[in-house]
N, C-alpha and C positions, 0 to 999 in steps of 0.2 A: 585324442585330447578333447575333453568336454568343454565347450564354450558356453558361457552364460549369456543370455540376452538381456539380463536385468542389472541395473547399477547396484553394487553391493559395497558400500563404504568400509564395513568391517574387514573385508578381504584385503584391502589396502592397508588398514591400520595393523592388523594381525600379521601380514606379511612383513610390513616394515619392522615390527617388533621382533619377528623371528630373525631377520637379517642382522639386527643389532645385537641381539642376545645369543643366538645360536651360532651364527656365521661371523660375528665380530667385524661386520663391514665398517663400522666407525668406532674402532676399538682405541679411543683416546681418552677415556674416562669422562667424557661429557654426556649429559642426559639429552636425548633427542625426542621430539614428539612430532607426530603427523596429525594435521588438522585439515579441515575442508573450508573453502570459501568459494561458493558457486558464482560470485560476482567479479572476482580478481581478474585483472588483465596482465599482459606482459610488459606494461609500462611502469617503470619505477619513477616516483618523484625524486627531486634532489635531496629532500629530507629523508626518505626511504633509503637512498643509496648511502647517505651519511650514517644511517643506523645499521648499515652492513647487509641490507637485503640484496640477494642475487636472484636471477630468474633462469630457469631451465625449462625448456619445451622438449617434449618427447613425443614421436610419432609411434603409435601402436596400432595392434590388430584388436578389433573388438566386434561385438555383434550387437545389433539394435532390435527392438520390438516396439512397434508403433502402439501407443495406448488406445488409440481410436479404433484402428481397423485390424490389429494383431499382426500386420505385415512384419516379417523379420528379414533382416539383410545383414551381410558381413561388410566390414570396411577395413582396409589396410592403412587408412589414413585418419586415424583418430588422434586428436591433439590432447595431450595431458600437460597442463602447465603446473610447474612447481616453483614457488618462492621459497627461499630458505636463508637462514643466517645463524651465525654462532655468536653469542653474547656471553661472555665470562665463560661459564661451564654448562650453559644451556643452549641447545640447538632447536630451532623451530623449523618445521617444513609445513607450508600451506599449499594445498593441491586444489586444482580444478580440472575436472574433465569437461571436454567440450562435447556437445551433442550434434546430432544431425536430424534433419526433418525427413519425414516419410515421402518418398516420391509418389506413392499411390494416393495418399490423402491430400498432399499439398496444402496443408493447413498452416504451415509455417510455424509449427510447434516443434521445439527441439526436444529429442529423446535423449536421455543420458545412456552412455554405452555400458554393456556388460563385457567383462574381461575374464579370460582364463587365469588361473593361478599362475601358469607359466608367464603369461604376458605381464601380469602385475609384478612378478619377480624380476623380469628383464628390465621393466621400466625403473623399478626401484634400485636395482643394481647400478644402472646407468646413472641415476641420481646420486647414489653414494659416491661413485667415481668423481662426480663433479664436486660434490661436497668435500671429499678428500683433497682434491687439487685446490679449490678456491678457499676453503676455511682452514686447512691444515698444511698447505704448501706441498702436498705430495706430488711428485713428478709422474704423471701417468701418460707419457707420450705414446704409449702403446695403444691408445684409443680406449674406447669404453670397455668396462669390464666384462660386458656381455655383448657379443656382436649382434647386430641387427639382422633379422631374417625378413626384411622388407621384400614384399612381392607386389609390385604394382601390376594389377591385372586389368582393371577397368579404369576409364577415364574418371578423374576426380570431379564430382559434381558440386562445384563451389556454391552454387545457389542453395544447396541443401546442408551446407557445412557451417555451423555456428562460428567456429574459428576462422574460416574465410571471411565471413561477413563482419568480423571484428578485426581483420587484418593480421591475424595471429598465425594462421595456417601456414605450414612450411612445405606444403606439397610441391610448390615450385623449386624447392632447393635440391630436388633429387635428380 
């Protein structure tokens, strides 16, 4: 399985569109879009909640490449944050990947992760399961549509994790 070290936004939008059109993951006749906001957090205001926004965090496997020293590293604890809502017949998903800083450079600059196609699909399938449950009332007590294959191998370095520094990282939940 080839793993990219570069952030590729179109991989996410194209995979999302494939899941909707080819696999009918959200087959309710509504139009869904996926956008990116690299500033969003997991905190919803009262007004956002009233407007129907929900939050979903996903832990994923990804790879990183430092822009300064070209060092590369894998991580099994990469946080991807999704905000989503359905209003009338239009669904919106806004996504944010969280970065990590290079241990070698220690310049405190966060690098965005690179994901494999399989990991993107896993994250989006889990998001679709949440959307089906929270927007359409589907009962999916069987758990996520795709089981996680989390492998915690090394200690999590919270000082290098952007999501940890923002209080969003779920590495302690496992």
